[in-house]
N, C-alpha and C positions, 0 to 999 in steps of 0.2 A: 215826375209827378204822376200818380195814378189817374186814370180817366175819371174815376168816381170822385176824386178830390177836386179835379178841375170843374166838373159839372156842379158839385156842391158849392164851390166858390162863386160860380156864375149865378146860381140860384140865390145865394146869400146877397150878392151884389144887387140883383134885380129886386129882391124883396125889400131891401133897404132904400131903394130909389124909386119904387114903383108901387102902386096900390094893389099889386098882385094880378094885374090884368095881362101880364106877359105870358105868351104861350110857352116860353122856355121855363118859366117858374112852375108851370102846371104839370111838368113831367114830360112834355113833348120835346125833349131835347136830344140832340145827337152830338157826339164828339168825334172828331177826326184828328189823329195824331199827325203832327208835322215835326220838323227837325228839332225844335227846342220847346215844344209844348203841345197844346191842344187848341183846336178851333171848335168852339161849341156854338151850335145854332139850332134853330127850329127847322125840322125837315119840311121841305115844300110839299104841299098836297094839292093835287089838281092844278088849277091855274094860279094858285097862290104861290108867291115866291117867298123865300126867307126874307125876314125884315130885320132881324137882329143877328149879329155875328159877334162873338166874343173870342178873344185870343187870350189864353192863359199860358204863360211861359213856365218852364220848369223851376224858375226862381220865385214863382208866385205872383208875378205882375199880371194884371188883368187890363185888357184894352177892349173897348166896345166900338163897333162900327156898324154900318148898315149894309144891306145887300146892294145898295146903289154903288158902293165902293167895290172895286175889283178885289175880291178876296186874295187872289194870288199876289197882286202887287202889294196889298197891305201886309200880307204875311211876310214878304221880304223885308219890309220896314220893321216889323216886329222882331224878326230874326236879327237884323242889324242892331237894334236897340238892346236886345238881349246880350249880344256879344260885346257891345260897348260897356254895359254894366259889368260884365264879367272881367273885362280888361281893367276897369276902374277899381272894382272891389274884390277881385280875385276870386 
């Protein structure tokens, strides 16, 4: 999945669940590639930490978590669910 598509999917999700107050929906988003998709988040500025993290896998699944969750640990669980879906659905 291209980075631009992952970011667009996150923005669409935010706009459908939120009144548009999210920093990610306002264009301040960054995406980092991981083994089976993209981690999309609002870059931290100054003392502010990320507060929204989204994982979009290459098969289009989107998961939302907060910065309070360890992103590396959550990423591992996202990867596991991706491979489980692949095993079930080919």
